[in-house]
C-alpha positions as CSV (number, residue, x, y, z in Angstrom):
1,M,-21.3,-47.2,-10.5
2,V,-18.4,-48.0,-12.8
3,T,-15.4,-45.7,-13.3
4,K,-12.8,-46.0,-16.0
5,A,-9.8,-44.1,-17.1
6,D,-10.0,-42.2,-20.4
7,I,-7.5,-40.2,-22.5
8,R,-8.8,-37.3,-24.5
9,L,-7.0,-34.7,-26.6
10,E,-8.3,-31.2,-26.2
11,T,-7.1,-27.8,-27.4
12,A,-7.5,-24.6,-25.3
13,Q,-6.2,-21.1,-25.3
14,K,-4.4,-19.6,-22.3
15,L,-2.1,-16.7,-21.5
16,A,1.5,-17.7,-21.4
17,F,3.6,-15.4,-19.3
18,R,7.1,-16.0,-20.7
19,P,10.2,-15.7,-18.4
20,E,11.5,-12.8,-20.5
21,L,8.2,-10.9,-20.1
22,Q,8.2,-11.6,-16.3
23,Q,11.7,-10.2,-16.1
24,A,10.8,-7.1,-18.1
25,V,7.8,-6.4,-15.7
26,A,9.9,-7.0,-12.6
27,V,12.9,-4.8,-13.9
28,L,10.5,-1.9,-14.7
29,Q,9.0,-2.0,-11.2
30,F,12.1,-2.3,-9.2
31,S,13.4,0.6,-7.1
32,T,17.0,1.6,-7.5
33,Q,18.2,-0.6,-4.6
34,E,16.1,-3.6,-5.7
35,L,17.4,-3.3,-9.3
36,W,21.0,-3.4,-8.2
37,Q,20.3,-6.4,-5.9
38,Y,18.7,-8.2,-8.9
39,V,21.6,-7.3,-11.2
40,Q,24.2,-8.5,-8.7
41,Q,22.3,-11.8,-8.5
42,Q,22.3,-12.2,-12.3
43,L,26.0,-11.4,-12.4
44,T,26.6,-14.2,-10.0
45,E,24.5,-16.7,-11.9
46,N,25.4,-15.8,-15.5
47,P,29.2,-15.9,-16.4
48,L,28.5,-14.1,-19.7
49,L,27.4,-11.0,-17.9
50,E,29.8,-8.3,-16.8
51,L,29.3,-5.0,-15.2
52,K,30.7,-2.1,-17.3
53,E,32.9,0.1,-15.2
54,E,32.9,3.9,-15.8
55,G,35.1,4.8,-18.7
56,E,35.4,1.2,-19.8
57,G,34.5,0.2,-23.4
58,G,32.1,-2.7,-23.8
59,E,32.7,-5.3,-26.5
60,P,29.6,-6.3,-28.2
61,P,28.8,-10.0,-29.0
62,E,29.2,-11.0,-32.6
63,E,26.9,-14.0,-32.7
64,E,24.0,-12.3,-34.5
65,A,23.4,-8.9,-36.1
66,S,20.6,-8.2,-33.7
67,E,23.0,-8.7,-30.8
68,D,25.5,-6.2,-32.3
69,S,22.8,-3.6,-32.8
70,W,21.6,-4.0,-29.2
71,V,24.9,-3.4,-27.6
72,D,25.7,-0.5,-29.9
73,Y,22.4,1.0,-29.0
74,L,23.0,0.6,-25.3
75,C,26.3,2.6,-25.6
76,D,24.4,5.5,-27.1
77,A,22.4,7.7,-24.6
78,S,21.6,10.6,-27.0
79,D,17.9,9.5,-27.1
80,L,17.7,10.1,-23.4
81,G,18.9,13.6,-23.4
82,L,22.4,12.6,-22.3
83,S,25.8,13.2,-23.8
84,Q,28.7,10.7,-23.8
85,Q,31.2,13.6,-23.3
86,E,29.1,15.5,-20.7
87,P,27.3,13.0,-18.5
88,A,24.5,14.3,-16.3
89,S,25.6,15.3,-12.8
90,S,24.7,12.7,-10.3
91,P,23.2,13.9,-7.0
92,E,24.9,12.4,-4.0
93,P,22.5,10.3,-1.9
94,V,22.1,11.6,1.6
95,P,22.2,8.8,4.3
96,V,19.9,8.8,7.2
97,A,21.9,7.5,10.2
98,P,20.1,4.8,12.1
99,G,19.4,5.1,15.8
100,P,18.3,2.3,18.2
101,S,15.4,0.5,16.5
102,L,12.1,-0.2,18.1
103,Y,12.6,-3.9,17.4
104,E,16.0,-3.9,19.3
105,H,14.4,-2.0,22.2
106,L,11.6,-4.5,22.5
107,L,14.0,-7.5,22.3
108,Q,16.0,-6.1,25.2
109,Q,12.9,-5.9,27.4
110,L,11.8,-9.4,26.4
111,A,15.1,-10.9,27.4
112,F,14.4,-10.0,31.1
113,L,10.8,-11.4,31.2
114,P,10.0,-14.9,32.6
115,L,8.4,-16.3,29.4
116,N,8.0,-19.8,28.0
117,S,9.5,-20.5,24.6
118,T,6.2,-20.1,22.7
119,E,5.3,-16.7,24.3
120,R,8.8,-15.5,23.7
121,A,8.8,-16.6,20.1
122,V,5.4,-15.1,19.3
123,A,6.3,-11.8,21.0
124,E,9.5,-11.6,19.0
125,F,7.7,-12.4,15.8
126,L,5.1,-9.8,16.3
127,A,7.7,-7.2,17.3
128,G,9.4,-7.8,14.0
129,N,6.1,-7.1,12.2
130,L,5.4,-3.7,13.7
131,D,5.3,-0.7,11.4
132,Q,7.4,2.5,11.9
133,D,4.7,3.9,14.2
134,G,4.7,0.9,16.5
135,Y,1.4,-0.6,15.2
136,L,0.7,-4.2,14.4
137,R,-1.0,-4.4,11.0
138,L,-0.7,-8.2,10.7
139,P,-4.0,-9.9,11.5
140,L,-3.7,-12.4,14.4
141,A,-5.3,-15.2,12.2
142,E,-2.6,-14.7,9.6
143,A,0.2,-14.7,12.2
144,A,-1.2,-17.9,13.7
145,S,-1.2,-19.5,10.2
146,L,2.4,-18.4,9.6
147,L,3.6,-19.7,13.0
148,G,1.5,-22.9,12.9
149,I,-0.1,-22.2,16.3
150,S,-3.5,-21.3,17.6
151,E,-4.9,-17.7,17.4
152,E,-5.2,-17.8,21.2
153,A,-1.5,-18.4,21.6
154,V,-0.8,-15.4,19.3
155,A,-3.2,-13.3,21.4
156,R,-1.2,-14.2,24.5
157,G,2.0,-13.2,22.8
158,L,0.5,-9.9,21.7
159,K,-0.5,-9.2,25.3
160,V,3.1,-9.6,26.3
161,L,4.2,-7.3,23.6
162,Q,1.7,-4.6,24.6
163,S,3.0,-4.7,28.1
164,L,6.4,-3.4,27.0
165,E,7.7,0.2,26.6
166,P,6.8,2.5,25.0
167,P,3.1,2.4,26.1
168,G,0.8,1.7,23.2
169,V,3.2,-0.4,21.2
170,G,1.7,-3.4,19.5
171,A,-1.7,-1.7,19.1
172,R,-3.8,-2.6,16.0
173,D,-5.4,0.8,15.6
174,L,-5.4,4.3,17.2
175,R,-8.2,3.6,19.6
176,E,-6.4,0.5,21.1
177,C,-3.1,2.5,21.2
178,L,-4.7,5.3,23.3
179,L,-6.5,2.9,25.5
180,L,-3.3,1.0,26.3
181,Q,-1.7,4.2,27.3
182,L,-4.6,5.3,29.5
183,E,-4.7,2.0,31.3
184,R,-1.1,2.6,32.4
185,S,-1.0,6.3,33.1
186,H,-4.6,7.0,34.2
187,P,-6.4,3.8,35.0
188,E,-8.9,5.7,37.3
189,D,-10.0,8.1,34.6
190,H,-13.1,6.3,33.3
191,L,-14.3,9.4,31.4
192,A,-11.1,9.6,29.3
193,R,-11.3,5.9,28.5
194,K,-14.9,6.2,27.6
195,L,-14.2,9.1,25.3
196,V,-11.5,7.1,23.4
197,G,-13.4,3.9,23.4
198,E,-16.8,5.1,22.3
199,H,-16.5,8.8,21.1
200,L,-13.1,9.1,19.3
201,E,-14.6,10.5,16.1
202,E,-16.6,13.2,18.0
203,L,-13.5,14.0,20.0
204,A,-11.5,14.5,16.9
205,E,-14.1,16.9,15.6
206,G,-14.1,18.9,18.8
207,E,-17.8,18.5,19.4
208,W,-17.5,19.5,23.1
209,A,-21.1,20.6,23.7
210,K,-22.5,17.4,22.1
211,L,-20.2,15.3,24.3
212,V,-21.2,17.2,27.5
213,R,-24.9,16.5,26.8
214,K,-24.4,12.9,25.7
215,L,-22.2,11.9,28.7
216,G,-23.9,14.0,31.3
217,V,-20.6,15.6,32.6
218,S,-19.6,19.2,33.2
219,Q,-17.4,21.1,30.8
220,E,-14.6,21.1,33.4
221,E,-14.6,17.3,33.7
222,L,-14.6,17.0,29.9
223,D,-11.7,19.5,29.6
224,R,-9.6,17.5,32.1
225,A,-10.2,14.2,30.3
226,V,-9.5,15.8,26.9
227,E,-6.2,17.3,28.2
228,R,-5.1,13.9,29.4
229,I,-5.9,12.3,26.0
230,R,-3.9,15.1,24.3
231,Q,-0.8,14.1,26.3
232,L,-0.9,10.6,24.8
233,N,1.4,9.6,21.9
234,P,-0.6,8.3,18.9
235,R,2.7,7.1,17.3
236,P,4.6,5.3,20.0
237,G,7.2,3.9,17.7
238,S,8.1,7.2,16.0
239,N,10.9,8.0,18.4
240,F,13.0,5.0,17.4
241,G,15.3,4.6,14.4
242,S,15.1,2.0,11.7
243,N,17.4,-1.0,11.4
244,W,19.2,0.2,8.3
245,V,20.6,3.3,6.6
246,E,18.1,4.5,4.1
247,Y,19.1,6.4,0.9
248,V,16.9,8.3,-1.5
249,V,18.5,8.7,-4.9
250,P,16.6,10.5,-7.7
251,D,16.1,8.5,-10.8
252,I,15.1,11.6,-12.8
253,V,16.7,15.1,-12.8
254,V,14.8,18.1,-14.2
255,Q,16.8,21.2,-15.0
256,E,15.6,24.6,-16.2
257,V,17.5,25.7,-19.3
258,E,16.6,29.1,-20.9
259,G,13.0,29.0,-19.7
260,D,12.4,25.4,-20.6
261,Y,12.8,22.1,-18.7
262,E,15.3,19.4,-19.6
263,V,14.7,15.9,-18.4
264,L,17.8,13.8,-17.7
265,L,18.2,10.3,-16.4
266,N,20.5,9.9,-13.4
267,E,22.9,7.5,-15.1
268,S,24.8,6.8,-11.9
269,V,21.9,4.6,-10.6
270,Y,21.6,2.5,-13.7
271,P,23.8,-0.6,-14.0
272,R,25.4,-0.9,-17.5
273,L,26.0,-4.5,-18.5
274,V,28.1,-6.0,-21.3
275,I,29.0,-9.5,-22.6
276,N,32.1,-11.0,-21.1
277,S,34.7,-11.1,-24.0
278,T,36.4,-14.3,-22.7
279,Y,33.2,-16.4,-22.9
280,R,32.2,-14.7,-26.2
281,D,35.5,-15.9,-27.7
282,L,35.0,-19.3,-26.2
283,L,31.7,-19.7,-28.0
284,R,33.6,-19.6,-31.3
285,H,36.3,-22.1,-30.2
286,P,36.2,-25.2,-32.6
287,Q,36.9,-27.7,-29.8
288,L,34.1,-26.5,-27.6
289,G,31.8,-29.5,-26.7
290,P,28.1,-29.5,-27.6
291,E,27.0,-29.4,-24.0
292,A,29.2,-26.5,-23.1
293,K,28.2,-24.7,-26.2
294,T,24.5,-25.2,-25.5
295,F,25.0,-23.9,-21.9
296,L,26.9,-20.8,-23.1
297,Q,24.3,-20.1,-25.8
298,Q,21.5,-20.2,-23.3
299,R,23.4,-17.9,-20.9
300,L,24.1,-15.5,-23.8
301,K,20.4,-15.4,-24.7
302,Q,19.5,-14.7,-21.0
303,A,22.2,-12.0,-20.8
304,L,20.9,-10.2,-23.9
305,W,17.4,-10.3,-22.6
306,L,18.5,-8.7,-19.4
307,I,20.5,-6.0,-21.2
308,K,17.4,-5.4,-23.4
309,N,15.0,-5.1,-20.4
310,L,17.3,-2.7,-18.6
311,E,17.5,-0.5,-21.6
312,Q,13.7,-0.7,-22.0
313,R,13.3,0.3,-18.4
314,R,15.5,3.4,-19.0
315,L,13.6,4.4,-22.1
316,T,10.1,3.9,-20.6
317,L,11.0,5.9,-17.5
318,Y,12.5,8.7,-19.6
319,R,9.4,8.9,-21.8
320,V,7.1,8.9,-18.7
321,A,9.1,11.6,-17.1
322,V,9.1,13.8,-20.3
323,A,5.3,13.5,-20.5
324,L,4.9,14.1,-16.8
325,V,7.0,17.3,-16.9
326,E,5.0,18.6,-19.9
327,K,1.6,17.9,-18.2
328,Q,2.8,19.4,-14.8
329,R,4.7,22.4,-16.2
330,S,2.8,24.8,-14.0
331,F,4.1,23.0,-10.9
332,F,7.7,23.5,-12.0
333,D,6.9,27.2,-12.8
334,Q,4.7,28.1,-9.7
335,G,5.3,25.4,-7.1
336,L,2.6,23.4,-5.3
337,S,-0.2,25.8,-6.2
338,G,0.3,24.9,-9.8
339,L,0.0,21.2,-9.4
340,K,-2.7,19.8,-11.6
341,P,-4.8,16.6,-11.4
342,L,-3.2,13.9,-13.4
343,T,-4.1,10.2,-14.1
344,L,-2.1,7.3,-15.2
345,R,-4.3,7.0,-18.2
346,E,-3.4,10.4,-19.5
347,I,0.3,9.6,-19.4
348,A,-0.3,6.1,-20.9
349,E,-2.2,7.6,-23.8
350,E,0.5,10.2,-24.3
351,I,3.3,7.7,-24.7
352,G,1.3,4.9,-26.2
353,V,1.5,2.2,-23.4
354,H,-0.9,0.5,-21.0
355,E,-1.7,2.2,-17.6
356,S,-0.1,-0.7,-15.8
357,T,3.2,0.0,-17.5
358,V,3.1,3.6,-16.3
359,S,2.1,2.4,-12.8
360,R,5.1,0.1,-12.7
361,A,7.4,2.7,-14.2
362,I,6.7,5.3,-11.4
363,A,6.8,2.8,-8.5
364,N,9.5,3.7,-6.0
365,K,11.1,6.2,-8.3
366,Y,12.1,9.8,-7.5
367,L,12.4,13.1,-9.4
368,Q,14.7,15.9,-8.4
369,C,14.1,19.5,-9.5
370,S,14.7,23.0,-8.2
371,R,11.8,22.6,-5.8
372,G,13.1,19.4,-4.1
373,I,13.0,15.6,-4.5
374,F,9.5,14.1,-5.0
375,P,8.2,10.5,-5.6
376,L,6.9,10.3,-9.1
377,R,3.5,9.2,-7.7
378,F,3.3,12.7,-6.1
379,F,2.6,14.2,-9.5
380,F,-0.4,11.9,-10.1
381,A,-2.8,13.8,-7.9
382,S,-6.6,13.6,-7.7
383,G,-8.6,16.7,-8.2
384,V,-11.6,18.8,-7.3
385,S,-13.7,21.0,-9.6
386,S,-13.5,24.8,-9.6
387,S,-16.2,27.2,-10.4
388,R,-14.4,28.0,-13.7
389,G,-14.9,24.4,-14.8
390,Q,-11.2,23.5,-14.2
391,E,-9.7,20.7,-12.1
392,V,-7.5,21.6,-9.2
393,A,-5.2,19.0,-7.6
394,A,-6.0,17.9,-4.1
395,Q,-2.4,18.7,-3.0
396,A,-2.8,22.2,-4.3
397,V,-6.1,22.6,-2.4
398,K,-4.4,21.3,0.8
399,W,-1.7,23.9,0.3
400,L,-4.4,26.6,0.0
401,I,-6.0,25.4,3.2
402,K,-2.7,25.5,5.0
403,Q,-2.0,29.0,3.7
404,L,-5.4,30.2,5.1
405,I,-4.8,28.6,8.5
406,D,-1.3,30.0,8.7
407,K,-2.7,33.5,8.2
408,E,-5.7,33.2,10.5
409,D,-6.1,35.1,13.8
410,P,-5.0,32.8,16.6
411,A,-7.7,34.3,18.8
412,A,-10.4,33.5,16.3
413,P,-9.2,30.5,14.1
414,L,-11.2,29.6,11.0
415,S,-13.7,26.9,11.2
416,D,-13.9,24.3,8.5
417,Q,-17.1,25.9,7.2
418,A,-15.3,29.3,7.1
419,I,-12.4,27.8,5.1
420,A,-14.9,26.2,2.7
421,R,-16.5,29.7,2.1
422,E,-13.1,31.3,1.5
423,L,-12.1,28.6,-1.0
424,K,-15.5,29.1,-2.7
425,R,-14.6,32.8,-3.1
426,Q,-11.4,31.7,-4.8
427,G,-13.4,29.5,-7.2
428,I,-12.9,26.1,-5.5
429,E,-16.1,24.3,-4.5
430,L,-15.4,22.1,-1.4
431,S,-17.7,20.8,1.3
432,R,-17.0,21.4,5.0
433,R,-16.5,17.6,5.4
434,T,-13.9,17.5,2.6
435,V,-12.1,20.5,4.2
436,A,-12.0,18.6,7.5
437,K,-10.7,15.5,5.7
438,Y,-7.9,17.4,4.0
439,R,-7.1,19.3,7.3
440,M,-6.8,16.0,9.3
441,E,-4.6,14.4,6.5
442,M,-2.2,17.3,7.0
443,G,-2.2,16.8,10.8
444,I,-3.8,20.2,11.5
445,P,-6.2,20.2,14.5
446,N,-9.6,21.8,14.3
447,A,-10.4,25.4,15.2
448,A,-11.2,24.7,18.8
449,K,-7.8,23.0,19.4
450,R,-5.9,25.7,17.4
451,K,-7.5,28.3,19.6
452,S,-6.4,26.6,22.8
453,Q,-2.9,26.3,21.5
């Protein structure tokens, strides 16, 4: 077989994702904190960018007419429902003070254990990958790949982590979490361990008679085992603080004005950038060398793109919020019971953009109104059909279920089937299984457990 080198010229079409477009997508999706971090990085890297302080007048670049119009446009917020003379009031962020974190608590315990370097490193790595409830969601195979060791070595490190306090920490699911706690607190209770290990779903549904028959135990034995399981903590990491102070700042403020709703952008969370006047003047200097001029022109172009993308972010978010408030007006009038099903496509068609743009625009953004502060994704609720042919938001249905349970007789709590019948009388068709699903999502126990409480 003879091989030879050959050169051929071919043409092909492919999608080119320009840096400017990549930046526009990223800026739109950033949360407030991420946006400020990104802007600070750009300010460090680009000398032509400058942060406009409150009350400071920006000087637009004069290189091109389009640049003039862009900076003039950025100084005008009238299209966003804001006034230069009367800026929107900026809600103050409320800090959540951190307590001792779960990670720090685990490291303190690891410091006193006689471990080799690999076991200690793996245990510390896994401890840093626990979620806020103390669960390990990272697959062992992925952890092994990241650490460059065998999966067996990671499993040994996980066993060390699971031996620490609080009991159940490092579990990969609820079943493992409860079993870890039972092994410490009641290792002799084989029935409780069997219930958790093999019958957790039936246990959650309160199917006591079925479990008595299947396991061949008395009702008293089952009650004792169930009571022990109830004393376990399904979220072992929830009693610990995070490692940082977390702030929630609304991006959108909705105010009621004479029976209508006005949508305002919280301008305090948006960085306003201008072109540095010193470097702008330097670009026109006759003795500026060609290399320096090329460098400054490139940085000017990058600066203008960032300013443009920041303004596009503001405008897109404002348009999405206006459409959202219009579609969900009944929520602002009535509260949760008025929440309607809403899809990304409906808003996208309303403002003439792609669904992915709406998805990025609402990511990690918050809205403040008279009813509280809500993530924008809260308003995009799935729905169920009513007997009148209308769609009712799942969140509104959950609210109705909670209302029914709050008003029930504690001595005779409503079963899921009874709740489904009551909802049907109100015009909402829902199966018993769906009622049970919504009830569990709200953390409400079944009728048998509510009666015992």
